[in-house]
Structure formats: structure tokens, C-alpha cells
C-alpha positions in Angstrom: -3.1 12.8 26.9 -3.3 10.9 30.2 0.0 10.2 31.9 1.1 6.6 31.4 2.9 4.5 34.0 6.2 2.8 33.4 4.5 -0.6 33.0 2.1 0.9 30.4 5.2 2.1 28.4 6.6 -1.5 28.3 5.5 -4.1 25.8 6.6 -7.2 24.0 6.5 -5.3 20.7 6.1 -1.7 19.7 4.4 -1.1 16.3 4.8 2.5 15.0 2.0 3.6 12.7 -1.6 2.4 12.6 -2.1 2.3 8.8 -2.9 -1.1 7.2 0.7 -2.3 7.7 0.8 -1.4 11.4 -2.7 -2.5 12.3 -2.3 -5.9 10.5 1.0 -6.5 12.4 -0.5 -5.5 15.7 -3.7 -7.6 15.1 -1.8 -10.8 14.3 0.6 -10.3 17.3 -2.2 -9.5 19.7 -4.4 -12.4 18.4 -1.5 -14.7 19.4 -1.3 -13.3 22.8 1.7 -10.8 22.5 1.6 -7.5 24.4 1.6 -5.0 21.6 1.8 -1.2 21.7 0.4 0.4 18.6 1.4 4.1 18.3 -0.4 6.4 15.9 0.4 10.1 15.4 -3.1 11.1 14.3 -6.5 10.4 15.8 -9.1 8.3 14.0 -10.9 8.9 11.8 -8.1 10.3 9.6 -7.6 10.3 5.9 -4.7 9.0 3.8 -4.1 9.6 0.1 -4.9 6.4 -1.8 -6.9 5.0 -4.7 -8.9 3.0 -2.1 -8.9 0.0 -4.4 -8.5 -3.5 -2.9 -7.4 -6.3 -5.2 -8.2 -9.9 -4.4 -4.8 -10.1 -2.6 -6.0 -7.5 -0.1 -9.4 -9.0 0.1 -7.9 -12.4 1.1 -6.0 -10.8 4.0 -9.1 -9.0 5.2 -11.2 -12.1 5.1 -8.6 -14.0 7.0 -8.7 -11.3 9.7 -12.4 -11.8 10.1 -13.9 -9.0 8.1 -17.2 -9.7 6.3 -17.1 -7.8 3.0 -20.8 -8.4 2.4 -21.6 -5.9 5.2 -22.5 -2.3 4.3 -19.6 0.0 3.4 -17.7 -2.4 1.2 -18.1 -1.8 -2.5 -17.2 -5.2 -4.1 -16.2 -5.4 -7.7 -15.9 -8.0 -10.4 -12.6 -7.0 -12.0 -10.8 -4.3 -14.0 -12.2 -2.3 -16.9 -9.3 -1.0 -19.1 -9.8 2.0 -21.3 -7.3 3.1 -24.0 -6.6 3.4 -27.7 -10.3 3.4 -28.5 -10.8 0.2 -26.7 -12.9 -0.6 -23.6 -12.1 -4.1 -22.1 -13.6 -5.7 -19.0 -11.4 -8.3 -17.4 -12.9 -10.3 -14.5 -10.6 -11.1 -11.6 -9.2 -14.6 -12.3 -10.8 -17.7 -10.8 -8.0 -19.0 -8.5 -7.8 -21.3 -5.5 -5.3 -18.9 -3.8 -7.4 -15.7 -3.9 -11.1 -14.8 -4.0 -12.6 -13.8 -7.4 -13.5 -10.3 -6.3 -12.0 -7.0 -5.2 -13.4 -4.1 -3.2 -13.2 -0.4 -2.5 -13.3 1.2 0.9 -12.1 4.7 1.7 -8.9 5.0 3.8 -10.9 7.2 6.1 -13.0 4.1 7.0 -10.5 1.3 6.3 -7.7 2.5 8.5 -9.9 3.0 11.5 -11.6 -0.4 11.0 -8.2 -2.1 10.9 -6.9 -0.2 14.0 -10.0 -0.9 16.1 -9.9 -4.5 14.9 -6.3 -4.8 16.3 -7.5 -3.1 19.5 -10.3 -5.6 19.9 -7.7 -8.4 19.5 -5.8 -6.9 22.5 -3.4 -4.4 21.0 -2.9 -1.2 23.1 -3.7 1.6 20.6 -2.4 5.0 21.5 -3.4 7.8 19.2 -2.0 11.4 19.0 1.4 10.0 19.7 4.1 11.1 17.3 7.2 8.9 17.4 10.3 11.0 17.1 13.0 8.3 17.0 14.4 5.0 18.1 15.9 4.3 21.5 19.3 2.6 21.0 20.9 0.4 23.6 24.5 1.8 23.9 25.9 -1.6 24.8 24.4 -3.7 21.9 23.5 -1.0 19.4 20.0 -2.5 19.1 16.7 -0.7 18.9 15.0 -1.2 22.3 12.2 1.2 22.1 11.1 4.6 20.7 10.7 8.2 21.9 7.5 10.0 21.2 5.6 13.2 22.0 1.9 13.6 22.6 0.3 15.9 19.9 -3.0 17.5 19.1 -5.0 17.2 15.9 -2.6 19.6 14.2 0.6 17.8 15.3 1.4 20.3 18.0 3.1 19.1 21.2 0.7 18.8 24.1 2.9 17.2 26.8 6.2 15.9 27.8 8.3 13.4 25.7 7.6 9.8 26.5 9.8 6.7 26.1 8.4 3.4 25.2 10.4 0.2 25.4 10.2 -3.3 23.9 12.7 -5.9 22.7 11.3 -5.6 19.1 10.1 -2.5 17.2 8.2 -2.7 13.9 8.4 0.5 11.8 5.1 1.0 9.8 5.6 4.8 9.6 5.1 5.3 5.9 7.1 6.4 2.9 9.3 8.9 4.8 9.8 6.5 7.8 11.5 8.6 10.4 12.6 5.4 12.2 14.3 3.9 9.2 16.1 7.1 8.3 17.3 7.5 11.9 19.1 4.2 11.4 20.6 5.3 8.1 18.2 3.4 5.9 17.7 5.9 3.1 15.5 5.5 0.0 17.3 3.7 -2.8 17.4 5.9 -5.9 17.6 3.0 -8.3 14.0 2.0 -7.4 10.9 3.5 -9.1 8.8 6.1 -7.3 5.4 7.4 -8.3 3.2 10.3 -7.4 -0.5 9.7 -7.1 -3.1 12.5 -7.0 -6.7 11.8 -6.2 -10.1 13.4 -5.5 -13.6 12.4 -4.6 -16.6 13.4 -6.7 -20.3 12.8 -6.4 -21.2 10.8 -9.4 -23.8 8.4 -10.8 -20.9 6.1 -11.3 -20.4 5.5 -7.6 -21.7 1.9 -7.7 -19.9 0.7 -10.8 -19.1 -3.0 -10.3 -15.8 -2.6 -12.1 -12.6 -0.8 -11.1 -11.7 1.3 -14.1 -8.2 2.1 -15.4 -7.3 4.6 -18.1 -4.1 3.8 -20.0 -4.3 7.1 -21.9 -5.2 10.5 -20.6 -6.1 13.2 -23.2 -6.7 16.9 -22.5 -9.3 16.8 -25.4 -10.6 14.6 -28.1 -8.0 11.9 -29.0 -6.2 12.8 -32.2 -7.0 16.5 -31.7 -5.2 17.1 -28.4 -2.3 16.3 -26.2 -1.6 12.9 -24.6 -0.9 13.6 -21.0 1.6 11.7 -18.9 0.4 9.1 -16.4 -2.4 6.6 -16.0 -5.8 7.2 -14.5 -8.4 5.4 -12.4 -12.1 5.7 -11.5 -13.1 3.6 -8.5 -16.7 3.7 -7.3 -17.0 4.0 -3.5 -20.6 3.0 -3.4 -21.7 6.0 -1.2 -22.5 8.4 -3.9 -18.9 9.2 -4.7 -16.0 7.8 -6.7 -12.3 8.0 -6.0 -10.8 9.5 -9.2 -7.1 9.9 -9.7 -3.9 9.4 -11.7 -0.4 8.3 -11.1 2.9 9.2 -12.8 6.1 7.2 -12.5 9.5 8.8 -12.0 10.5 6.9 -15.2 8.3 9.4 -17.2 10.1 12.5 -18.6 7.3 14.6 -17.1 7.7 13.5 -13.5 9.7 16.4 -12.2 7.9 19.2 -14.0 4.2 18.4 -14.2 1.5 20.1 -12.1 -0.3 17.0 -10.9 -3.5 18.6 -9.8 -3.8 20.6 -13.0 -3.2 17.4 -14.9 -6.1 15.7 -13.1 -8.4 18.6 -13.8 -7.5 18.7 -17.5 -8.1 15.0 -17.9 -11.5 15.1 -16.1 -12.7 18.2 -18.0 -12.9 16.0 -21.1 -14.8 13.1 -19.5 -18.5 13.1 -20.2 -20.4 15.8 -18.4 -23.0 13.4 -17.0 -20.3 11.5 -15.0 -20.1 14.6 -12.8 -16.3 14.9 -12.6 -16.4 18.7 -12.3 -15.5 21.2 -9.6 -19.0 21.7 -8.4 -19.2 18.0 -7.5 -15.8 17.9 -5.8 -15.9 16.5 -2.3 -13.0 17.7 -0.2 -9.7 18.6 -1.8 -7.5 17.3 -4.6 -4.5 15.7 -2.8 -1.4 13.9 -3.7 1.2 11.4 -2.2 4.3 9.5 -3.1 4.3 5.8 -3.7 7.5 4.0 -2.7 7.9 1.0 -5.0 9.8 -2.2 -5.5 11.6 -2.5 -2.1 13.0 1.0 -2.3 14.4 0.8 1.3 16.4 -2.1 2.6 17.3 -4.0 4.6 13.9 -4.8 6.0 15.3 -5.9 9.3 18.2 -4.5 11.2 19.2 -4.3 14.9 15.8 -5.3 16.4 13.6 -3.3 14.0 11.5 -4.6 11.1 10.2 -2.5 8.2 6.6 -3.2 7.1 4.6 -1.7 4.2 5.5 1.7 2.8 8.4 2.1 5.2 10.1 -0.7 3.3 8.9 0.4 -0.2 6.5 -2.5 -0.6 4.3 -1.0 -3.4 3.9 -3.1 -6.5 5.7 -1.4 -9.4 3.3 -2.9 -11.9 0.1 -1.3 -10.6 0.8 1.0 -7.6 -1.0 -1.2 -5.2 0.3 -1.1 -1.6 -2.4 -2.1 0.8 -2.2 -5.8 -0.1 1.5 -5.9 0.5 1.1 -3.9 3.7 -1.4 -6.4 5.0 0.7 -9.4 3.9 4.0 -8.1 5.2 2.3 -7.2 8.5 1.2 -10.8 8.8 4.7 -12.1 8.0 6.3 -9.7 10.4 4.0 -10.8 13.2 4.7 -14.5 12.6 8.5 -13.8 12.6 8.4 -11.8 15.8 6.2 -14.4 17.6 8.7 -17.1 16.7 11.6 -14.8 17.7 10.1 -14.0 21.1 9.7 -17.7 21.8 13.5 -17.9 21.8 15.9 -16.7 24.5 17.3 -13.2 23.9 20.5 -13.5 22.0 21.8 -15.2 18.8 18.9 -17.6 18.4 16.3 -14.9 18.5 18.4 -12.7 16.2 18.6 -15.5 13.5 14.8 -15.7 13.5 14.4 -12.0 13.1 16.9 -11.9 10.3 14.8 -14.4 8.5 12.1 -11.8 7.9 14.1 -10.0 5.2 14.9 -13.3 3.5 11.2 -14.3 3.6 10.2 -11.0 1.9 12.8 -11.5 -0.8 11.6 -15.0 -1.4 7.9 -13.9 -1.6 8.3 -10.7 -3.6 11.9 -10.0 -4.6 11.9 -11.5 -8.1 8.4 -10.3 -8.9 9.3 -6.7 -7.8 12.4 -6.9 -10.0 10.1 -7.7 -13.0 8.0 -4.7 -11.9 10.9 -2.4 -11.9 11.7 -3.3 -15.5 8.1 -2.8 -16.4 8.0 0.6 -14.8 11.0 1.7 -16.8 9.4 0.5 -20.0 6.1 2.2 -19.6 7.7 5.5 -18.6 8.6 5.7 -22.3 5.5 7.3 -24.0 6.2 5.7 -27.4 6.4 2.2 -25.9 3.2 2.8 -23.9 1.3 4.1 -26.9 2.3 1.1 -29.0 1.6 -1.4 -26.2 -1.9 0.1 -25.7 -2.7 0.1 -29.3 -1.6 -3.4 -30.1 -2.1 -5.1 -26.7 -5.7 -4.1 -25.8 -7.4 -5.9 -28.7 -5.8 -9.2 -27.7 -8.0 -10.5 -24.9 -5.8 -13.5 -24.0 -2.8 -11.2 -23.6 -4.7 -8.8 -21.5 -5.9 -11.6 -19.2 -2.3 -12.6 -18.8 -1.3 -9.0 -18.1 -4.0 -8.7 -15.4 -2.6 -11.7 -13.6 0.9 -10.3 -13.9 0.2 -6.8 -12.9 -2.0 -7.7 -9.9 0.3 -10.6 -8.9 -2.6 -13.1 -9.0 -1.5 -16.6 -9.7 -1.9 -20.1 -8.1 1.5 -21.3 -7.0 0.6 -24.9 -7.8 -1.8 -26.5 -10.3 -2.2 -23.2 -12.1 -2.7 -22.7 -15.8 0.0 -21.9 -18.3 0.0 -18.2 -17.5 0.4 -18.9 -13.8 3.4 -21.1 -14.5 5.0 -18.5 -16.8 4.6 -15.7 -14.2 5.7 -17.8 -11.3 8.7 -19.0 -13.3 9.8 -15.5 -14.3 9.5 -14.3 -10.7 11.7 -17.2 -9.5 14.3 -16.6 -12.2 14.5 -12.8 -11.7 17.2 -11.6 -9.2 16.0 -10.2 -5.9 18.7 -7.5 -5.3 
């Protein structure tokens, strides 16, 4: 990696990690004129384990950033198809003033690079193959004033001397493990739900399905003659000849600690129709898995000059496992907060603005995520899930309500009865 000068290692803001959270943060900061360093340990294009599904919440953020989802590469969809208990129900995304009435699918191999390059075009200084190793702490104030990093190759091996980057504000977007957060003693909260997702790509005639498909029951054979497997599955057509197929299991499930996730996926898919193509000979790449940090499982989201955004702060929806939309939204909120903070003199006034970031997150998502944590605990019970699927799916009005609830899609004002119920419950729920 080329040697950098001292000036090049200084910035108004350092953003660590160029996933959706980091790139969105960097984009909004750079768009407003801030000098932003965006540090990414890998080199693009690079893959991330994900379902690749984008709900209307994520679509709204992408559109506001200037992306045209009618361009090639975006597989737009109408809504969610739910399969379970002998039922097959298609639920269109709700018609709302707050969100567009469509979702999309785009592989993380594509999406993450699109977002990072978009931030770069806005003026962010993207530095790839730079593995951040920890925060730089000002001994006098105890504040984070930068980061240390090492240049690495494609395998993560050191290729040069350690480098120190400095800025008055650091934004940690370094994922579920968040080295920066743990360096400051911000450990994962054990009373928050976690999930493991495993996914694979298959060539399939279902690649251009206009619906995102969710399976609430996974059988290893014909229902009634086989075992009901733990977890919930998905089939998301990518539109390029392949589909992203996977399943997730919550840690509220008794099987969470003992199950072989990859074997579970294969056993489920072996009993899907042969013509769908979900067999080993059509597998593209490897079956891979990742952890999903849910319901604000790491707090506080701001401390001593550093903000947590996206997965580093556990911003995955406990209702549906969706994290990209909250990564994009929290990145936007973090950028707005930092811009306002930098407009103040260094000291108490700036600090008060930065502390407002955590409060704003709690206001936006705290009550809703509390409801999600309760929901995650309930559906971890196989008996509850079986009964809920059997008696809930035939009731279309109930399922339309559940789609809005689980995808967090409501109008804050002038919405219908279901919007008012969901918004009211979210306001009443505690945000701890």
C-alpha cells in the first residue's frame, strides 16, 4: 500500500468499515462537505453473508442517496410470499406515504461496492486493505481521537508498517464483533437475541421471482411424515440466474447451540421440488453462515468520541433479521449528528450533540426493538410457532398486520388502524 503523509492520515471523521453502515455514514458526511476517511479491511469486490433482501425501508434510503433501482442489477419485488402449515400467502408491500411499495434484492458482493464507490464519489477517502486494530485514546481526556491500523493483503496478512489515523470523531461500523467497541469495554449484551443465518446461491429457474419468499416451517421430508426442523427459511431471487436461499435460527430456539446449520439447510432443500434446482450440482460457491446481532445488543451507541452504527451496535430487527435498512438509516442519523457536532467548538457543546445520537436511536427504534425481543422469545418455542402458523396464516387481515409489524412499515401520521396500533405499542414499550 502506498505510504501516506501525515496530512492524509488526518480527517474530520474516521469511519471504520465500508459495509452499508459505514458507506452510508461516509456518503452523507462527504456530501455535506466533511473530510471523511473510510477504512475497509478487505478489497472490493468482497462478499458478506446475508440474505440480500432489501425491504422498502432500505429501498427508501437507497433512493434518497441517488440510486436508480430501475437500472440493471436490481431485482425489484412486490412483497412477501409466506409458506407454512399448508398455506401459501402473497402479501404485497403496504401502500404508504413514508416508504415505497416495493423491495429489491442485490447481492452483497455488488451492493457493498456500489455503496462504497458512491461514498467515494461524494468525496470520502476510501482506503481498502486497511485492518483497524484499535482506537487511539487521548491520555488527557480519555476520548477516542483516532485509530491504529495495519495494511493487509487479500488474506489479511500484514504488508507494511502500522499506521495511525486521527480525527476528532470516530464512527465504528466494523460489524458484529466490533473490535473498536470491545476495546472500549462495550461487550455484547447477553439478554438480547442473537441468530445465526446460513445461506447459499443456487442456479434456479426461480431467479426472477417477483416475490421474496419466507418459509415458516422447514421439514426434512413430507409434512406429517417427517421432522419439523428448527428455524425459518427464505428464497430470494437475485435475477441473474441464481437465488439466495437460506435459513436462520434464533438463540431462543432449543436447537441453537447444537444444530449443524449447513446440514440443516441441505436437509430442507433436499425436499423442495427437484425442478427448483436447489441441489448440490447447482450450488454456486459455498454454503456460508454468519451471526446476526439483534435488538441493540451492544450499548451505549455513543461514548467518548465514538459512535456505533449498524451491526456494531446490534441494529438488526429481531422480528425479521433485517439489518441493511437499519445500517443505512443509522448511518444517515450518525452523519447528521456528527455534522452538527463539528459545527460546535470542541468541548461540552459538541459533546452534548454527540450524546444525542444514542437518545435519537432509542427514540426511533428502542420501543420497537423491545417488542421484537419479546417476539423472538415467543417464536423460539416450537409449540407456539406451530400454532401461530396454523391459525394465523389463513387470516389475511392478521397477516397484513404482521407484515407491517415485522418489517416496521407504518406511516407515523394519518396511517390506518394497524399503523396506529403498531406505532402506539412501540411508543409504550420501554427502550432499555
